[in-house]
C-alpha positions as CSV (number, residue, x, y, z in Angstrom):
1,M,0.0,0.1,-0.2
2,T,1.3,3.6,-0.8
3,T,0.8,6.7,1.2
4,T,-0.2,9.8,-0.3
5,V,2.6,12.4,0.8
6,E,1.0,16.4,0.9
7,I,3.4,18.4,-0.9
8,G,2.8,21.2,1.8
9,T,4.3,19.4,4.2
10,L,8.0,18.8,2.6
11,I,8.8,22.4,2.9
12,V,8.8,24.0,6.6
13,S,10.0,27.3,8.1
14,T,10.3,27.1,12.0
15,P,11.2,30.0,14.1
16,G,14.6,29.5,15.7
17,T,15.7,26.5,12.8
18,C,18.1,28.0,9.9
19,G,17.0,31.3,10.5
20,T,13.2,30.4,9.5
21,H,14.3,29.9,5.9
22,P,12.2,27.5,4.2
23,R,13.7,24.0,4.6
24,I,13.2,20.2,4.1
25,A,10.9,19.3,6.7
26,Q,13.3,17.0,9.4
27,T,16.1,18.6,7.9
28,R,18.6,21.8,8.2
29,I,18.7,21.8,4.1
30,T,17.2,25.1,3.1
31,V,15.5,25.6,-0.3
32,K,18.0,28.1,-0.8
33,N,21.2,25.5,-0.5
34,I,19.4,23.3,-3.1
35,A,18.5,26.4,-5.3
36,I,22.2,26.8,-5.5
37,D,23.2,23.4,-6.5
38,V,20.3,23.5,-9.0
39,N,21.8,27.0,-10.4
40,A,24.9,24.9,-10.6
41,R,23.3,22.6,-12.9
42,L,23.4,19.2,-10.5
43,T,20.7,16.8,-11.0
44,P,18.3,15.6,-8.2
45,E,20.2,12.6,-8.2
46,Q,23.7,14.3,-7.8
47,I,22.1,16.5,-5.1
48,I,20.8,13.4,-2.9
49,D,24.2,11.7,-3.5
50,Q,25.6,14.8,-2.0
51,K,23.1,14.8,1.3
52,P,24.1,11.1,2.7
53,H,21.0,11.4,4.8
54,L,18.6,11.7,2.2
55,T,17.8,8.8,-0.1
56,R,16.6,8.4,-3.2
57,S,13.4,6.8,-2.0
58,Q,12.6,10.4,-0.4
59,T,10.5,12.8,-1.8
60,Q,11.7,15.8,0.0
61,I,14.3,16.9,-2.5
62,Y,11.6,16.8,-5.1
63,G,9.0,18.8,-3.6
64,L,12.0,21.2,-2.6
65,L,12.8,21.6,-6.4
66,A,9.0,22.3,-6.9
67,Y,9.0,25.0,-4.5
68,S,12.2,26.4,-5.9
69,L,10.7,26.5,-9.0
70,A,7.5,28.2,-8.0
71,N,9.6,30.8,-6.1
72,Q,12.6,31.2,-8.3
73,D,12.4,35.0,-8.3
74,K,12.8,35.3,-4.5
75,L,15.1,32.6,-4.1
76,D,17.6,34.1,-7.0
77,A,17.3,37.5,-5.2
78,D,18.3,35.6,-1.9
79,I,21.1,34.0,-3.4
80,A,22.4,37.4,-5.0
81,A,22.3,38.7,-1.3
């Protein structure tokens, strides 16, 4: 049996954690960090390989990529700053 994952649960912002920047739930990997990897043209598989606590079976990285694409202008501004 497969379970349904609500995409809104994959990215969180928590006061006191990572400066409240959006991040993968249950990790300290921020959207900004992944956006930098994506801008460097790393594939999702390469990003997962660089983050040993993530596995290919986890959907967080793909949720984060979707979030990054939906908020690209803000992320680009954050990276530039």
